[in-house]
C-alpha positions as CSV (number, residue, x, y, z in Angstrom):
1,X,-41.1,206.9,305.1
2,X,-43.8,209.6,304.4
3,X,-47.5,209.0,303.7
4,X,-49.4,211.4,301.5
5,X,-53.2,211.4,301.0
6,X,-54.8,213.1,298.1
7,X,-58.6,213.5,298.2
8,X,-61.1,213.4,295.3
9,X,-61.1,217.2,294.8
10,X,-57.3,217.2,294.2
11,X,-57.6,214.7,291.3
12,X,-61.0,215.6,289.9
13,X,-59.6,216.1,286.4
14,X,-56.4,216.0,284.3
15,X,-55.4,219.5,285.6
16,X,-55.7,218.1,289.1
17,X,-53.5,215.1,288.4
18,X,-50.9,217.4,286.8
19,X,-51.1,219.6,289.9
20,X,-50.5,216.5,292.1
21,X,-47.3,215.8,290.0
22,X,-46.3,219.4,290.7
23,X,-46.8,218.9,294.4
24,X,-44.7,215.7,294.4
25,X,-41.9,217.4,292.5
26,X,-42.0,220.4,294.9
27,X,-41.9,218.4,298.2
28,X,-40.2,215.2,297.0
29,X,-41.5,211.7,296.5
30,X,-38.8,209.3,297.5
31,X,-39.8,206.6,300.1
32,X,-43.3,207.8,299.9
33,X,-46.7,206.1,300.0
34,X,-49.5,208.0,298.2
35,X,-53.1,207.2,299.2
36,X,-55.7,208.4,296.7
37,X,-59.4,208.7,296.9
38,X,-61.9,208.4,294.0
39,X,-61.8,211.2,291.5
40,X,-64.1,214.2,291.9
41,X,-67.6,213.1,292.8
42,X,-67.2,209.5,291.6
43,X,-68.3,208.0,295.0
44,X,-71.6,209.9,294.7
45,X,-72.0,208.7,291.1
46,X,-71.4,205.1,292.2
47,X,-74.0,205.5,294.9
48,X,-76.5,206.3,292.2
49,X,-75.4,203.1,290.3
50,X,-76.0,201.1,293.5
51,X,-79.4,202.7,293.9
52,X,-80.3,201.9,290.3
53,X,-79.3,198.3,290.9
54,X,-81.8,198.0,293.7
55,X,-84.6,200.3,292.6
56,X,-84.3,201.1,288.9
57,X,-82.5,198.4,286.9
58,X,-83.4,200.1,283.5
59,X,-81.0,202.9,284.4
60,X,-78.2,200.7,285.7
61,X,-76.0,200.4,282.6
62,X,-76.4,204.1,281.7
63,X,-75.3,205.2,285.1
64,X,-72.2,202.9,284.9
65,X,-71.5,204.4,281.5
66,X,-71.6,207.9,283.0
67,X,-68.9,207.0,285.5
68,X,-66.9,205.3,282.7
69,X,-67.2,208.3,280.4
70,X,-66.0,210.7,283.1
71,X,-62.8,208.7,283.6
72,X,-62.3,208.2,279.9
73,X,-62.3,212.0,279.4
74,X,-59.6,212.4,282.1
75,X,-57.6,209.6,280.4
76,X,-57.8,211.3,277.0
77,X,-56.6,214.5,278.5
78,X,-53.6,212.8,280.2
79,X,-52.5,210.5,277.4
80,X,-51.7,211.3,273.8
81,X,-53.7,208.3,272.4
82,X,-56.1,205.6,273.5
83,X,-53.6,202.8,272.7
84,X,-51.9,203.2,276.0
85,X,-52.4,200.1,278.1
86,X,-54.1,202.0,280.9
87,X,-57.3,202.3,278.7
88,X,-57.5,198.5,278.7
89,X,-57.0,198.3,282.4
90,X,-59.7,200.8,283.1
91,X,-62.1,199.0,280.7
92,X,-61.4,195.7,282.5
93,X,-62.4,197.3,285.8
94,X,-65.7,198.5,284.4
95,X,-66.3,195.1,282.8
96,X,-65.6,193.6,286.2
97,X,-68.1,196.0,287.8
98,X,-70.9,195.1,285.3
99,X,-70.1,191.4,285.8
100,X,-70.6,191.8,289.5
101,X,-74.1,193.1,289.0
102,X,-74.9,190.1,286.7
103,X,-73.6,187.6,289.2
104,X,-74.8,189.1,292.5
105,X,-77.8,187.6,294.2
106,X,-77.3,189.4,297.5
107,X,-80.2,191.5,298.8
108,X,-77.9,193.1,301.4
109,X,-77.5,196.7,300.5
110,X,-74.4,197.2,302.7
111,X,-72.6,194.2,301.2
112,X,-73.4,195.3,297.6
113,X,-72.4,198.9,298.5
114,X,-68.9,197.9,299.6
115,X,-68.3,195.6,296.5
116,X,-69.2,198.4,294.2
117,X,-68.1,201.7,295.7
118,X,-64.4,200.8,295.8
119,X,-64.2,200.9,292.0
120,X,-63.8,204.6,292.2
121,X,-60.5,204.3,294.2
122,X,-59.3,201.4,292.0
123,X,-59.8,203.3,288.8
124,X,-58.3,206.6,290.1
125,X,-55.2,204.9,291.3
126,X,-54.7,202.9,288.1
127,X,-54.9,206.1,286.1
128,X,-52.6,208.1,288.4
129,X,-50.0,205.3,288.7
130,X,-50.0,204.8,284.9
131,X,-49.6,208.6,284.3
132,X,-46.7,209.0,286.8
133,X,-45.0,206.1,285.0
134,X,-45.7,207.7,281.7
135,X,-43.9,210.9,282.7
136,X,-41.0,209.1,284.1
137,X,-41.9,208.9,287.8
138,X,-41.4,205.2,288.7
139,X,-43.9,203.9,291.1
140,X,-45.6,200.7,292.3
141,X,-49.4,200.3,292.2
142,X,-50.6,198.2,295.1
143,X,-54.1,196.9,296.0
144,X,-54.9,198.1,299.5
145,X,-57.2,195.2,300.0
146,X,-54.2,192.9,300.2
147,X,-52.8,194.9,303.1
148,X,-55.7,196.3,305.3
149,X,-57.7,193.4,306.7
150,X,-61.0,194.0,308.5
151,X,-64.1,192.3,309.8
152,X,-67.3,192.1,307.7
153,X,-69.1,195.1,309.2
154,X,-69.8,196.5,305.7
155,X,-69.7,200.3,305.2
156,X,-67.9,200.8,308.5
157,X,-65.5,198.0,308.9
158,X,-63.1,197.5,311.8
159,X,-59.5,196.9,311.2
160,X,-57.8,193.7,312.2
161,X,-54.6,195.4,313.3
162,X,-52.6,192.2,313.9
163,X,-53.2,190.7,310.4
164,X,-52.8,194.2,308.8
165,X,-49.4,194.7,310.5
166,X,-48.4,191.3,309.4
167,X,-49.4,191.9,305.8
168,X,-47.6,195.2,305.6
169,X,-44.4,193.8,307.2
170,X,-44.3,190.9,304.7
171,X,-45.5,192.5,301.5
172,X,-44.8,196.3,301.5
173,X,-41.8,197.7,299.7
174,X,-40.8,200.9,301.4
175,X,-37.9,201.7,299.0
176,X,-40.1,203.0,296.1
177,X,-43.0,205.4,295.5
178,X,-46.1,203.4,296.2
179,X,-49.7,204.3,295.0
180,X,-52.7,202.8,296.7
181,X,-56.4,203.3,297.4
182,X,-57.9,205.0,300.4
183,X,-61.2,203.9,302.1
184,X,-60.9,200.2,301.3
185,X,-60.0,196.9,303.0
186,X,-61.1,193.3,302.7
187,X,-62.5,190.7,305.1
188,X,-61.5,187.1,305.8
189,X,-63.3,186.0,302.6
190,X,-61.5,188.7,300.5
191,X,-64.7,190.6,299.9
192,X,-64.1,194.3,299.7
193,X,-65.0,196.4,302.8
194,X,-65.0,200.1,303.4
195,X,-63.9,202.1,306.4
196,X,-66.7,204.7,306.4
197,X,-67.1,207.9,304.2
198,X,-63.9,210.0,304.2
199,X,-62.0,206.9,305.3
200,X,-59.0,207.6,303.0
201,X,-57.5,209.7,305.8
202,X,-57.8,206.6,308.1
203,X,-56.1,204.5,305.4
204,X,-53.1,206.8,305.5
205,X,-52.9,206.6,309.3
206,X,-53.1,202.8,309.3
207,X,-50.2,202.6,306.9
208,X,-48.2,205.3,308.8
209,X,-48.7,203.4,312.1
210,X,-47.7,200.0,310.6
211,X,-44.7,201.5,308.8
212,X,-43.5,203.8,311.6
213,X,-43.7,206.7,309.2
214,X,-42.1,210.0,309.9
215,X,-45.3,212.0,309.0
216,X,-48.7,211.9,307.3
217,X,-49.7,214.8,305.0
218,X,-53.3,215.3,303.9
219,X,-53.5,217.5,300.8
220,X,-56.7,219.6,300.6
221,X,-58.2,222.4,298.7
222,X,-58.0,224.6,301.9
223,X,-54.9,226.1,303.5
224,X,-55.1,223.7,306.5
225,X,-57.5,223.0,309.3
226,X,-59.8,225.9,309.7
227,X,-61.8,226.8,312.7
228,X,-65.0,226.5,310.7
229,X,-66.2,225.0,307.4
230,X,-66.1,228.0,304.9
231,X,-69.2,226.5,303.1
232,X,-71.3,227.3,306.2
233,X,-69.5,229.9,308.1
234,X,-68.0,233.3,307.2
235,X,-64.4,234.4,308.1
236,X,-63.0,231.0,308.8
237,X,-59.5,231.1,310.3
238,X,-56.5,228.9,309.8
239,X,-55.4,226.9,312.9
240,X,-51.6,226.7,312.8
241,X,-51.1,224.0,315.5
242,X,-53.5,221.6,317.2
243,X,-52.8,218.9,319.7
244,X,-53.8,215.3,319.0
245,X,-56.4,215.6,321.9
246,X,-57.9,218.7,320.5
247,X,-58.0,217.3,316.9
248,X,-59.7,214.1,318.2
249,X,-62.3,216.2,319.9
250,X,-63.0,218.2,316.8
251,X,-63.1,215.0,314.7
252,X,-65.4,213.3,317.1
253,X,-67.9,216.2,316.9
254,X,-67.8,216.0,313.1
255,X,-65.1,218.4,311.8
256,X,-64.8,217.3,308.1
257,X,-61.1,218.0,307.6
258,X,-59.9,215.0,309.6
259,X,-61.6,211.5,309.8
260,X,-62.5,210.6,313.4
261,X,-60.5,207.4,313.4
262,X,-57.4,208.9,311.8
263,X,-55.8,210.4,314.8
264,X,-55.8,207.5,317.3
265,X,-53.1,205.4,315.5
266,X,-51.0,208.5,314.8
267,X,-51.1,209.6,318.5
268,X,-50.1,206.1,319.5
269,X,-46.7,206.5,317.9
270,X,-46.6,210.3,318.0
271,X,-46.5,210.6,314.2
272,X,-47.2,214.2,313.2
273,X,-50.1,214.9,310.8
274,X,-49.9,217.9,308.4
275,X,-53.0,219.3,306.6
276,X,-51.8,221.4,303.7
277,X,-53.0,223.0,300.5
278,X,-52.3,221.2,297.2
279,X,-52.6,224.6,295.6
280,X,-49.8,226.1,297.7
281,X,-47.7,223.1,298.8
282,X,-44.8,225.2,300.2
283,X,-47.1,226.9,302.8
284,X,-46.9,225.4,306.3
285,X,-50.6,224.5,306.7
286,X,-51.6,223.0,310.0
287,X,-49.6,220.6,312.1
288,X,-51.4,218.2,314.5
289,X,-49.0,216.8,317.1
290,X,-48.2,216.1,320.7
291,X,-49.1,218.6,323.4
292,X,-49.2,221.8,321.4
293,X,-52.8,222.9,322.4
294,X,-54.6,225.0,319.8
295,X,-53.1,228.1,318.1
296,X,-54.7,230.6,317.7
297,X,-57.1,229.9,320.6
298,X,-60.4,230.8,318.8
299,X,-63.9,229.2,318.9
300,X,-64.1,226.3,316.5
301,X,-67.5,225.7,314.7
302,X,-68.8,222.4,313.4
303,X,-72.2,221.7,311.8
304,X,-73.8,218.3,311.0
305,X,-76.8,218.6,308.7
306,X,-79.7,216.1,308.2
307,X,-79.7,214.8,311.8
308,X,-82.6,213.3,313.7
309,X,-83.5,214.4,317.2
310,X,-85.5,211.9,319.2
311,X,-87.1,212.9,322.5
312,X,-88.4,210.1,324.8
313,X,-90.4,210.3,328.0
314,X,-91.9,207.6,330.2
315,X,-95.5,206.7,329.5
316,X,-96.4,206.7,333.2
317,X,-94.2,209.6,334.4
318,X,-91.8,207.2,336.1
319,X,-88.1,208.0,336.2
320,X,-85.9,207.0,333.2
321,X,-83.2,205.1,335.0
322,X,-80.2,202.9,334.1
323,X,-82.4,200.0,333.0
324,X,-84.3,202.2,330.5
325,X,-81.1,203.9,329.2
326,X,-79.4,200.6,328.7
327,X,-82.4,199.3,326.7
328,X,-82.4,202.5,324.6
329,X,-78.7,202.2,323.7
330,X,-79.2,198.5,322.8
331,X,-81.8,199.6,320.3
332,X,-79.6,202.4,319.0
333,X,-76.8,199.9,318.5
334,X,-79.1,197.3,316.9
335,X,-80.4,199.8,314.4
336,X,-76.9,201.2,313.7
337,X,-77.6,204.7,314.8
338,X,-74.6,207.0,315.3
339,X,-75.3,209.0,318.5
340,X,-74.0,212.6,318.4
341,X,-75.7,214.1,321.5
342,X,-77.5,212.7,324.6
343,X,-79.4,214.6,327.2
344,X,-81.5,213.3,330.0
345,X,-83.7,214.5,332.9
346,X,-85.7,212.6,335.5
347,X,-88.5,211.5,333.1
348,X,-87.1,212.3,329.6
349,X,-84.2,211.3,327.4
350,X,-83.1,212.9,324.1
351,X,-80.7,211.7,321.5
352,X,-79.5,213.4,318.3
353,X,-78.5,210.7,315.8
354,X,-77.2,210.2,312.3
355,X,-79.6,207.8,310.4
356,X,-77.0,206.6,307.9
357,X,-78.5,203.1,307.6
358,X,-82.1,204.4,307.1
359,X,-83.5,202.4,310.1
360,X,-85.3,205.3,311.7
361,X,-88.8,204.0,311.3
362,X,-88.0,200.6,312.7
363,X,-86.3,202.2,315.7
364,X,-89.2,204.6,316.4
365,X,-91.7,201.7,316.2
366,X,-89.6,199.8,318.7
367,X,-89.3,202.7,321.1
368,X,-93.0,203.6,320.9
369,X,-93.8,200.4,322.7
370,X,-92.3,201.7,325.9
371,X,-91.9,205.5,325.6
372,X,-93.8,208.6,324.5
373,X,-91.8,209.7,321.4
374,X,-91.4,213.1,319.7
375,X,-88.9,213.2,316.8
376,X,-87.6,215.9,314.4
377,X,-86.0,215.0,311.1
378,X,-83.5,217.1,309.1
379,X,-82.3,219.1,312.1
380,X,-78.8,220.6,312.3
381,X,-76.4,219.9,315.1
382,X,-74.0,222.8,315.8
383,X,-70.9,222.2,318.0
384,X,-68.6,225.0,319.2
385,X,-65.3,224.2,320.9
386,X,-63.9,227.0,323.1
387,X,-67.1,228.9,322.8
388,X,-67.8,232.5,324.0
389,X,-70.9,234.6,324.2
390,X,-70.5,236.0,320.7
391,X,-70.1,232.5,319.2
392,X,-73.2,231.3,320.9
393,X,-75.2,234.3,319.7
394,X,-74.1,233.8,316.1
395,X,-75.4,230.3,316.0
396,X,-78.7,230.8,317.8
397,X,-79.7,233.9,315.7
398,X,-82.8,233.3,313.5
399,X,-83.1,229.6,314.5
400,X,-85.4,227.5,316.6
401,X,-83.3,225.8,319.3
402,X,-84.6,222.3,320.1
403,X,-81.8,221.2,322.4
404,X,-78.8,222.9,324.0
405,X,-76.0,221.4,326.1
406,X,-73.0,223.1,327.6
407,X,-69.8,221.9,329.2
408,X,-66.8,223.9,330.2
409,X,-65.2,223.7,326.7
410,X,-68.0,222.7,324.4
411,X,-71.6,223.7,323.5
412,X,-73.9,221.6,321.3
413,X,-77.1,223.1,319.9
414,X,-79.7,221.3,317.8
415,X,-81.7,223.6,315.7
416,X,-84.6,223.4,313.2
């Protein structure tokens, strides 16, 4: 059993879907599970739909129609006429989406987000499954929400591994080509949940673990895992081999090629992960596996934009000790802040956080009761693994360094 994951960029239009078919014909598709993301920028478009539902209801239907129009154009490019049953199925999904907004009374943004955002994956997989069938490539469309079961921590749900394994053992047919959605799961009440942005890689790893798959392949628009994001860094190099440990470190610090949770289940069963180009499927790409270090051994650069740096100091110049730090972390947890860097001295404590739940103002008000606070918004966090002097110099040039932290293998720098 092999697991393939295709991201939104690989199926952003009809040409992308046809290229996906070419990849499958090139590398084979027997006993394969294909995990597919939403097409193109659909997730972003659905986030606008959700925003309109809460803030601008007059634009709600037109924003839904924009998403529907985008998918209809892909359908018309893939199928000869609009009488194919897939048009009806896609229409039904958009009717279901509109119906949800009419029925929903929930004021909880995170709950509404998860019920809406998954329509991108549902529509993309319905289209792709129908098209593969249309060209003679038999497959089975499956609803991932019936297999991956989670808690109700909406937008970043935690997998219930016992029930998920049970569902996959009982219901999954490994003897055919299966098509399913990335990113999604469901809770005990069968409400849709999501695994965090870029969670489709994690979906592939969950299935691979539960199916004892021989490998997972993530198909990207890059030749493999690079030592830097080419959007932000020049002269990025391909990494041929990476150990699980090294890849987990890179993912933890924010490398965008691999989702942070993806590697842990694969490492548990020593299932190799390949990151390959959907434009050149026969090229070797990058292999992530057991105990193979990193090759070539070059500095690896990661940048996270739009971070918040919070600097705290005691109001009376007393030491910041375990009791204070414990209280700070309780508040960070309470306000759902993802902590990327911590640094402390005798009377100060700094954290760089990702404010994905927009709770910054509430957190700051809470902290100001006990600490003197300075904070910087829209800062950038640079991480360099296997750094050298030249790598450090390249990051610090022409920037204001607000925080810098070095260990033997890693340096983290917060800049304005």
